ZAMARGU-4260 file (C-alpha; in steps of 0.2 Angstrom, whole numbers, plus 5000, padded with zeros to 4 digits):
<rodrens>
0) 5448/5676/5584 | 5448/5655/5586 | 5453/5644/5572 | 5437/5639/5566 | 5429/5657/5566
5) 5445/5663/5554 | 5444/5646/5543 | 5423/5652/5541 | 5430/5668/5536 | 5442/5663/5524
10) 5430/5650/5515 | 5418/5665/5514 | 5433/5678/5508 | 5437/5665/5495 | 5420/5663/5487
15) 5419/5680/5486 | 5435/5686/5478 | 5433/5671/5465 | 5417/5678/5460 | 5423/5696/5461
20) 5438/5693/5452 | 5430/5686/5435 | 5416/5699/5439 | 5431/5715/5435 | 5437/5705/5422
25) 5420/5699/5413 | 5413/5718/5413 | 5430/5725/5404 | 5432/5712/5391 | 5413/5712/5387
30) 5414/5732/5386 | 5428/5729/5374 | 5419/5717/5363 | 5404/5728/5362 | 5415/5743/5357
35) 5413/5754/5372 | 5431/5762/5370 | 5443/5762/5383 | 5437/5779/5390 | 5419/5772/5392
40) 5426/5757/5398 | 5436/5766/5409 | 5420/5776/5414 | 5409/5760/5419 | 5422/5752/5427
45) 5425/5769/5440 | 5407/5765/5444 | 5412/5753/5456 | 5423/5763/5466 | 5410/5776/5468
50) 5399/5763/5475 | 5412/5758/5486 | 5412/5776/5492 | 5394/5774/5496 | 5397/5759/5506
55) 5408/5767/5520 | 5393/5776/5523 | 5379/5762/5521 | 5387/5748/5527 | 5392/5751/5546
60) 5373/5759/5549 | 5366/5744/5542 | 5379/5733/5552 | 5373/5744/5570 | 5355/5740/5565
65) 5355/5722/5560 | 5372/5715/5564 | 5384/5709/5552 | 5377/5691/5545 | 5361/5698/5540
70) 5371/5714/5532 | 5381/5701/5523 | 5364/5691/5518 | 5359/5706/5511 | 5371/5713/5502
75) 5377/5696/5494 | 5357/5693/5488 | 5359/5711/5481 | 5374/5708/5469 | 5370/5692/5464
80) 5356/5699/5457 | 5364/5715/5451 | 5376/5704/5439 | 5363/5694/5431 | 5358/5711/5425
85) 5373/5714/5414 | 5369/5706/5398 | 5350/5711/5399 | 5356/5730/5392 | 5370/5732/5385
90) 5373/5751/5388 | 5387/5761/5395 | 5376/5771/5409 | 5366/5757/5413 | 5380/5746/5416
95) 5389/5760/5427 | 5375/5761/5437 | 5376/5741/5440 | 5394/5744/5443 | 5390/5756/5458
100) 5378/5744/5464 | 5392/5729/5463 | 5405/5741/5472 | 5391/5746/5485 | 5386/5728/5490
105) 5405/5719/5487 | 5413/5734/5496 | 5402/5728/5510 | 5404/5712/5511 | 5422/5714/5511
110) 5418/5726/5530 | 5410/5712/5537 | 5423/5699/5532 | 5438/5710/5537 | 5430/5715/5555
115) 5434/5699/5560 | 5453/5703/5558 | 5452/5719/5570 | 5452/5706/5585 | 5467/5696/5580
120) 5481/5707/5577 | 5498/5716/5586 | 5509/5726/5580 | 5521/5712/5581 | 5511/5703/5567
125) 5501/5714/5560 | 5510/5713/5543 | 5511/5694/5545 | 5493/5694/5548 | 5488/5704/5534
130) 5497/5694/5524 | 5486/5680/5525 | 5473/5686/5524 | 5480/5694/5506 | 5485/5679/5500
135) 5469/5671/5502 | 5462/5687/5494 | 5472/5687/5479 | 5474/5671/5476 | 5453/5669/5475
140) 5455/5684/5463 | 5468/5675/5451 | 5460/5661/5450 | 5443/5670/5445 | 5453/5679/5432
145) 5454/5660/5424 | 5437/5657/5424 | 5435/5669/5409 | 5439/5654/5398 | 5421/5647/5403
150) 5413/5644/5387 | 5399/5655/5385 | 5390/5655/5366 | 5377/5663/5375 | 5385/5676/5384
155) 5376/5674/5400 | 5386/5659/5409 | 5399/5668/5416 | 5387/5682/5422 | 5378/5667/5428
160) 5394/5658/5439 | 5399/5677/5446 | 5382/5676/5453 | 5382/5659/5459 | 5400/5663/5468
165) 5394/5680/5477 | 5377/5669/5483 | 5390/5654/5489 | 5401/5667/5499 | 5388/5670/5512
170) 5384/5651/5515 | 5400/5649/5530 | 5398/5663/5539 | 5377/5659/5540 | 5378/5640/5544
175) 5394/5639/5552 | 5396/5645/5572 | 5408/5661/5572 | 5410/5675/5583 | 5404/5692/5577
180) 5415/5706/5580 | 5411/5720/5590 | 5410/5738/5584 | 5407/5746/5599 | 5418/5762/5607
185) 5419/5769/5589 | 5425/5787/5587 | 5424/5803/5575 | 5439/5804/5563 | 5447/5817/5552
190) 5457/5817/5538 | 5466/5830/5544 | 5472/5820/5558 | 5475/5804/5550 | 5487/5814/5539
195) 5496/5821/5556 | 5496/5802/5561 | 5503/5795/5545 | 5503/5807/5529 | 5509/5792/5519
200) 5494/5782/5526 | 5482/5794/5515 | 5496/5796/5500 | 5498/5777/5502 | 5482/5770/5500
205) 5477/5785/5488 | 5490/5780/5476 | 5487/5762/5478 | 5467/5765/5473 | 5474/5773/5457
210) 5487/5760/5454 | 5476/5744/5458 | 5458/5750/5449 | 5466/5753/5434 | 5477/5738/5435
215) 5461/5725/5436 | 5448/5738/5426 | 5460/5740/5411 | 5474/5728/5411 | 5462/5715/5402
220) 5461/5728/5388 | 5480/5732/5388 | 5483/5713/5385 | 5472/5713/5370 | 5480/5728/5361
225) 5493/5719/5363 | 5490/5705/5353 | 5486/5692/5364 | 5473/5681/5363 | 5457/5678/5377
230) 5465/5663/5384 | 5481/5673/5388 | 5474/5687/5393 | 5465/5678/5407 | 5483/5670/5412
235) 5491/5685/5412 | 5477/5693/5423 | 5477/5678/5435 | 5496/5678/5437 | 5500/5693/5447
240) 5485/5690/5462 | 5492/5672/5461 | 5509/5675/5464 | 5506/5688/5478 | 5503/5670/5487
245) 5520/5668/5487 | 5528/5685/5490 | 5515/5694/5502 | 5521/5684/5518 | 5538/5687/5517
250) 5536/5704/5513 | 5524/5706/5526 | 5539/5698/5538 | 5553/5708/5533 | 5539/5725/5537
255) 5537/5719/5553 | 5556/5719/5556 | 5560/5734/5547 | 5555/5752/5544 | 5537/5749/5534
260) 5542/5764/5523 | 5559/5759/5516 | 5549/5741/5509 | 5537/5752/5501 | 5548/5763/5494
265) 5558/5749/5487 | 5544/5739/5481 | 5536/5755/5473 | 5554/5758/5464 | 5554/5740/5458
270) 5538/5742/5450 | 5544/5756/5441 | 5558/5746/5432 | 5547/5732/5428 | 5534/5743/5421
275) 5548/5753/5412 | 5557/5737/5405 | 5541/5732/5398 | 5537/5751/5390 | 5552/5749/5381
280) 5552/5732/5376 | 5536/5737/5367 | 5530/5725/5355 | 5549/5715/5354 | 5544/5708/5368
285) 5536/5690/5367 | 5520/5683/5374 | 5528/5675/5388 | 5541/5688/5391 | 5524/5701/5392
290) 5513/5690/5405 | 5532/5687/5416 | 5533/5703/5417 | 5516/5709/5421 | 5518/5693/5433
295) 5532/5702/5440 | 5524/5719/5442 | 5508/5712/5451 | 5519/5701/5465 | 5529/5717/5469
300) 5516/5731/5469 | 5501/5722/5473 | 5506/5720/5492 | 5510/5738/5493 | 5493/5740/5500
305) 5494/5727/5514 | 5508/5740/5520 | 5502/5755/5519 | 5487/5748/5529 | 5499/5741/5541
310) 5508/5758/5542 | 5494/5766/5545 | 5490/5756/5559 | 5506/5756/5569 | 5502/5775/5572
315) 5485/5768/5578 | 5480/5763/5597 | 5465/5749/5598 | 5451/5760/5600 | 5454/5772/5587
320) 5459/5759/5571 | 5439/5756/5566 | 5434/5775/5561 | 5450/5778/5554 | 5449/5765/5542
325) 5434/5771/5536 | 5442/5787/5529 | 5456/5778/5523 | 5444/5767/5511 | 5437/5786/5509
330) 5453/5791/5500 | 5456/5775/5491 | 5441/5774/5483 | 5441/5793/5476 | 5458/5784/5470
335) 5452/5771/5462 | 5436/5782/5454 | 5449/5792/5444 | 5463/5779/5440 | 5452/5769/5428
340) 5446/5786/5420 | 5465/5792/5420 | 5470/5775/5413 | 5456/5774/5400 | 5457/5790/5392
345) 5475/5789/5392 | 5474/5773/5382 | 5464/5779/5369 | 5474/5794/5366 | 5491/5785/5364
350) 5486/5766/5365 | 5490/5751/5375 | 5506/5762/5381 | 5495/5774/5390 | 5494/5758/5404
355) 5513/5756/5408 | 5516/5776/5406 | 5502/5777/5418 | 5509/5764/5431 | 5527/5771/5429
360) 5520/5790/5435 | 5509/5784/5449 | 5523/5769/5457 | 5536/5783/5456 | 5526/5796/5464
365) 5522/5785/5479 | 5542/5779/5481 | 5548/5797/5481 | 5535/5803/5494 | 5541/5787/5505
370) 5558/5791/5502 | 5556/5808/5508 | 5546/5803/5523 | 5560/5791/5527 | 5572/5807/5525
375) 5563/5819/5537 | 5557/5806/5551 | 5563/5793/5561 | 5552/5777/5566 | 5553/5772/5581
380) 5536/5760/5583 | 5545/5745/5579 | 5553/5748/5597 | 5538/5752/5605 | 5527/5735/5599
385) 5513/5744/5605 | 5498/5733/5604 | 5485/5742/5590 | 5472/5732/5580 | 5473/5729/5561
390) 5466/5740/5550 | 5452/5733/5536 | 5450/5743/5521 | 5432/5745/5526 | 5425/5747/5543
395) 5419/5759/5556 | 5422/5775/5564 | 5437/5781/5574 | 5449/5793/5578 | 5466/5794/5573
400) 5482/5797/5586 | 5495/5812/5582 | 5512/5802/5585 | 5518/5806/5566 | 5526/5794/5553
</rodrens>
């Protein structure tokens, strides 16, 4: 990947994430304003993850048929239209279907973008390369949250804004010269084979799906349940991904030099402590403290995903990475479907604190599993420094190795 291609990629990713970041919180907010209830809102928001699962099957076929750029353009046009349909009919089932379409298209757009990264990293710089990409991703997602403050008396303006951003995201890839990545030599993969190669990879992406989908799907409702006005809720949801801009690269740099399982374990347990402090503090915590704690939680927990993906790559050869990532995103997608449903049902029964309890349970389980894997097996890959490619969260088929983590 040359420098020009990298900037083309990042420009498209930035526009995509600005629209995507606003879209998720906007729909969650609209569902709350229309009195859907947290369990129904969780159902609606889980539609995105259902579309994500479909994308792992359909998008690679589209790419092989018509190429990366045409696939990206078609998906961008489709999702831009779907977003405009939300305010036309306020119905949970209809919104669920639109969220499925949104998940299918947006995930497919990420497939195309992330393919560019698959030619750029090695075992020695994988954490940093993935971190740089995630900095742009989370930074744009965070800024997208702030767009909730755009005045919208009609109920259509913000949806139109999302549609415009998603449409603009295809402009850099279409108009600027860049090299489309190759998908040749793809091979099949199995979950059993990936488990034998790296158990933590499967458990980690599933836990990240559970936690991160719930965080972005119900975070707005959690903030409102704590008495925050909308402007502060938007800030609370914006600061965690924006904070990752400062935490992601140092964490990736450290993970390139030490056992990634140790870093994953530490980040998970620190996340548990932050969520527990927020829970124990309850309504005695000031608005500023609540926003600060949620920001700290995001800064620590959100980078875990890129570390888990990098850890998976540590145990795969270059020709094996693309297909294995398709299975990883399937596991992530299953977790991201379950996450909003679980946290929505929990919050409906015990209130906003159910959001924090859920995060504590998920992060504790991930940290405990990483600790167990670290205790059980040594990781010698730092010494090997093998040249393998970066796993994107979504891609095509390949065969996993059996090196074990």
